[in-house]
N, C-alpha and C positions, 0 to 999 in steps of 0.2 A: 512076133508075139505068139505065145502059146498058153494053154491053160493046164494047171496041175489037176490032180485027181479030185480035189475039192471044188474045182470049177473056178478057182481064183486065177486071175491073170498073173503071169510072171514073165520076166524078160529073158529073151534069148541073147546069146553073145552078139548076134548081129544087131538086135535092137539096141543093146547097150552101146555098141560102137556108133550107131546112128545118132544116139542121143548125146554123145560127147560134144560139147560146144566146139565149134570149128576154130574160132579165134583167128588172129592174124596168121598168115602163112609165112613164117619167118624163113629166111634163107641165109647162108653164110655171106658175110659182108654187109648185112643190114646194120644200120646205126639204130641203137635202141637206148632206152633208159631202163636200167635194171636194178633190182633190189639186192643190196650187198648185205649178207647176213652178219658181217662183222659188227655193224652198228644199227642195222635196220633202215638205212637211208637208200635213196635211189641215186644212181650215178650213171654217167654216159658210158656206153660200152659198144662193142661191135660183136655181132654174132659170129662165132667160130664154127660151131657144129649144131645141128638140129636133130633131136631124137623124138620123132613123132609118136613112137610107141609109148614112151614114158612121159611125153609132153614136157620135155625139158630142153633147155638150150645150154650150150657151153659158150661163155662169152669171154672176150678179151677186154679187160677194163681200160678205160681211157688213160689212167695213170700207170698202166702196166703192172698193177698189183696181181699176184698170182693166186690169191685165196678166194674161196667161195665163188667159183666160176660156174658152177652148175645151178641153173635157175629154172624154176617151173614157169610154164607159159603164163600163169596168172600173176607172176611177179615181174613181168616185162611189159613195157609200154613203148609205143612209137615215140620217136623223138618229136617234141613239140617244135613247131616252126617258129615259136615265139622266142627268138634269140635276140631280137632288137629291143632296145629300151622302150618302155611304155611312156605315154605322156603322164604328167603329174595328175591330171584329172582322172585318167583311167586307173592309176594306182590308188587314188583316194577313194574310188568306188569299191575297190577290193579290200583295202586295209586302212586303218586309222590309228592315230597315236592318242593314248590316254594317260593321264596323270594317275599314278598309283601312290598309295600311302607309304609303302615300304621300299619301292624300287625306282621311284621317279617316273619318267616317261617310258612307256612300253608300247609295243605294237600289237594290234589285234586285227583279226580278219572280220570283214563285214559280210562275207558270203561263205556258204558251205564249199569246202574243197575236198576232193577225193585224194587218196594216196597217190603220189606221183604227179599230181596236177600242178601246173605253174600257178603260184599265188600272184606274183607280179615280177616284172623285169625292170630294174632301175639303172639309169645311167649314173656314172660317178660325178660327184661335184668337182673332183680334181684327181688326176693321176699324176703323182709327183715322181717323175723319173729323171735320172741324171741328164738325159738328152734335152730336157727343157732349159737347162742352164749349166752346161758342162764346166765352165770356169768356176762357178759358185760351188758346184759339187766337188771339184778338185781342191778348191781352197779349204772347204770344210774338212775334207779327208786329211789334208796336210796338217791342219790344226789338231785334229783328233790323234794323228800319229805323234805329234810333238807333245801333246798333253791330252790324254783321253777325256772325252766328255763324260759327264756323270751317268748318262743313260746308256753308255757303251756303244753308241752308234750315232752317226750324223744324220740319219734319215729323217728323224722327227724335226730337227732344226731346219734341214733343207726344205722339207715340205711346208713348214711354217713360213719360211722366207719366200718360197715360190707362191704361196697363197697371197702374200702381200703384193707380189709383183704381177701375177698373172690374172687374178680373179677380179671380176666386177664386184662392186659393193654388195649387191644382193647375194651373190654366191659366197663372198667372204663372211657375210652375216650368218649364213647357214653354219659355217664352221665355228664361228665365235659363239654360236648358240648351243654347241654340243656340250655334253656332260664333261665336267672336270671335277675332281675331288674338292678343290678349293677355288671357288669362283673369285676370291679376293687375293689370289696368289700374286706375290710380287715377282719381279724379274730375278731369275737365278743367276749365279755366277757365270754359267755357260752362255746364257743369252747376252749378258753384259760384255763378256769377253768377245763373243762373235761380232757384236755390233761395233766394238772398238776396232777389231781387226778389219772390218769392212770399210770403216771410215778412213783407216790408214792405208787402204789398198786403192790407189788412184783409179785404175780401170774399173774395178767393181763398184766403187763409190759413184763413179760417173754413170755407169750403166744403170745402177739402182736409183740414181738421182737423189742420193742421200742429203745433199746440200739443200735441194729444193723441197724434198719431202722426207724429213728425218723419220725414222721408224720409232714408234712408241715401244719402249722395252717391256712395259707391262702387257700391252696387247700382243706383242710377239711371244711372250711367255704363255699367254692364254692360248695362242695358236699351237705352240709346241705341245701343250698338255692336251688340247683337243685332238690333235693328230695321234698322240700317244695312246689315248684311251678309246678312240673311235675308228681307227683306220685298220685296214688289212694290208699285210705284206703283198706286194704285187706277185702274181702267179708266174710271171716269166722273167722279170728283170729285178734288179736291186733298187727297189723303190716302194712307194706306198700308194694306196688308193683309198679314198674316203667317199662314202655314200650318205645320203641324207636320211631316208627312212630306215634303211638297213641298220644304221648305227643305233636305232632305237630297239632293236631286237635284243632281248635279254638272253643270257646264257642258260642252258639246261644241259645236264649230263644225259638226259633223255629228251632231246629236242623234238619239237613238233614239225620242224622243217629241216631240209638240207638245201644245198645250193651248189651252183656251178657258174661258170662264166659264159657270157654270150658275146655278141658282136661289140667291138670297141670297149672291152672291159665291162660291159653291162653285167649286172649281178642278177642271176636267175634264181629266185627263191621258189622252192618247190615243196609241197606238202609231203611230209614223211609218213603221215597217218591221216585218218579221216578227221577233218576239222569242221566244227559247227560254227555257226554265226556267233561271233563274240569270243572265240577261243584265242588265247594268246599265241603269237608267232614267236617261237624261240629257235635259236641255233646253238650249236656248241662252239665255244671259243677255243676249245682244245683240239689237238690233232686226233684223228680216229683212234690211233693206238693208245693215246692217253686215256680215252674213255674206258678202256678195259683195266686200268690200273686202280689201285686202292683209293678210298676216299681221301686219305691223308695226302697221297701224292697229287691227286687232282686239286685239292685245296691249296697245296703249295704252288702249283702252276697257275692257279687262278688269282694269286696274290698280285699279279701284274695289273689286274683290273680292280684292285682294292676290295677283293672279296674277303 
């Protein structure tokens, strides 16, 4: 510190350097969560280079994206150790579902959250992958090849059938309680066709115990629609994953949250901006690159969710 001619205190270069916040001492190879300027969300990354003078890092993004790799120190956070799913009670302390007049049930935070902070980590209700029932997966694929299903994929019908086969009643109720555009929807042609084909397939009919426990076509259709409108494509394999509370997150092209995967397909919801108590938790249903496109294009893509 020194004084100028008027006697006021002023800072020397040495003083300025001493007053710069130290912050974490990052080094190449460190795992971090960093701000990606493409959409303002935080994503997993690995430190590639450190520039102490400019207080910036060069990172390698977890998905190998090569854009916006230079990040200031204040836009980088240590990786949270919270990669395992929280208990339902712990999630309920952090977030709650509320009924709204125009959007149905939506998710809100019960506590203040800072940018980059984990809001909660939720385990899936079900991960519907081909390995759960390979014979059924191959049977549906063959049907689709012979005569394509109207949804253009077998994954929703496979997930609905797996729900009937694998889930306990309480978990099945969670999926049946999810949003569908028409709660009174009757069974579609594809559902009826699939059920007929299963009944005519001796080994599958026996495995599914269709004689002892016939499947209700209307309920199966409800499950298909629940998976269609509430699930995520699996991030590694050809399949779907569905979560309970996360499915209540509304879409926003400027979302309050971003997300990543944790242990055993757990969904890590992270604040993208400062959140006050009672703020809505939203995510983008679109891919990152789609968020940069025109309103008309985004609306077209969101029609899949009846927007």
